[in-house]
N, C-alpha and C positions, 0 to 999 in steps of 0.2 A: 874887190869885194872883201869885206872883213870875214875872218874865219867864223865868227858867231853867226852871221847871216847865212853863210854857206852851210853850216851845220844844221840850221833850222830848215833850209831848203832840202838838204839831204834826208833829214829825218821825215820831212813831209812825204818823201817817196819810199823810204826804206825802214822807217822806224815804227815802233809800236808802244803804245801805252796800254798796259794790261792790268786787270785786277782778277786774280784767280782765287778760288775757294777750295779748301781741302778739309775733309772731315778731321776733327781733332777733339779728343776728350779733354784736352788741357784748356780749351778756350770756352768762354762763358756760354756762347750759344751753339757750341758743338762744331764750329767751323773756324778755321784759320783764314784770315783775309791777307792776301799777298799782292800788294801793288808792285809793279815793276815797269821799268823803261828799258827797251832794248832796240838795237839796230843790228841787222845781219848784213854780211857782205862776203863775197867770194874771197878766198885767201889771197889771191893774186892782186886784190884791190883793197887790202886791209888798212891802207894808210889813213883813211878817214876815221876808222875806229880808233886808231892810235891818236889821231888829232883830238877826238872827243875826250879820250881818257886823259890826255895831256892838259886839255883846257880845263876840265873839271877836277882832275886829280882824284877821281873816285871810280868805283866800278871795276868790273873784270872783263877781259876779253878771253873767250873760251871757244873751243870747237863745238859746233852744233851738229850732232850726229844725224839729226832728222833730215837735214838737207845738204850736208857736207859744206857748210859755210862756217865763218867765224861769227860769233855773237858778242857784242858789247852790251853788258847788262848792268843795271843799277837797281838794287833791291832795298838798300838801306833807307828807311824812312827819313832819317836825318839828311842824307844826301839828296833824296828826292825833293824834300822841302827846301833845302838850302842851296842846291845847285841846279837841278833839272827844272823845276817849276819856275824859278825866277828867270832862267834863261829864256824859256818859251813865252813868258810874259813880256820880256823886253824885246825879243826877236820872234814875233808870232808866226805860227804856221799859216798858210793861206788856203790849203785844201780843206776838204771836209774832215780831215784828221784834227782840225782845230776844235771841233765839237768833242771828240774823244779826249783831247787834252784838257778841255775845261771840266769835263766830267771827272777825269782822273785827278785833277788838281783839287776838286771839291771833295772827292773821296779821301785823298791824302790829308786834307785839312781836318776832316771828321776824325780820322785816326789820330793825327797829331794832337788834337785837342781831347783825345781819349773818350770821345762820344760814341765810339764803336762798342764800348763796354756797356752802353745803355741800349735797351731794346729798340727805341726809336732810331738811334744812330746806326745800329746794325742793319735794321730794315732799310733805312735810307741808302746805305752803302750798296746793299744788294740791288735795290731798284735802279740806282745810278749806274752800277756796273753793267747791268743787263741792257742799258741803253748804248753802251760802248761797243765798238767793233761788230756791227750788226751782221757782217758777212762771215765772222769767225765762228768756230765751233766751241761749244762749252761742254765740259765733261758732265756737269750737273745742271739740272733744270732749276730755275728760280724757285719753284714751289718746293723742290726737295730741300734746298738750302733754308728757306724760310720755315718750312714745316707747317702743318695744319694750324697750329695755335697762333702763329704770328703772320701768316701769309697775307692777311687782310688788315693788319694792324695800321699800316700807313701805306700810302702810295705815292 
């Protein structure tokens, strides 16, 4: 089995595509949008994280204090668009995580094309992001991020 296929299978079980939101007065709609791809693993099995880093030659491996694991993470929009998304388009996931990936790729495309700087693009990203990782916890509710003036602008 090729490393690329192995990585897709591994990510299907241990990886995460995430879009988080943080309040920010520097950003047009008051929120910073942060897409990221990550994979966690116990330190004694970190070889696969090193394999991914070597394959893509981007991202960082760091300790994750929340669960005493190592985390391989990519946050650079350029790296997500040029390395991560093409990989999973060529070597697709097979679990329900495939849906999260497709939503994630759509969000990254909106940001890459600078449509997140327009109201409709921002609202679209929020709606797409809240369809991802349904079992995960979010710090902010969708209505809080969108605010009363744009919560119903698009759906």
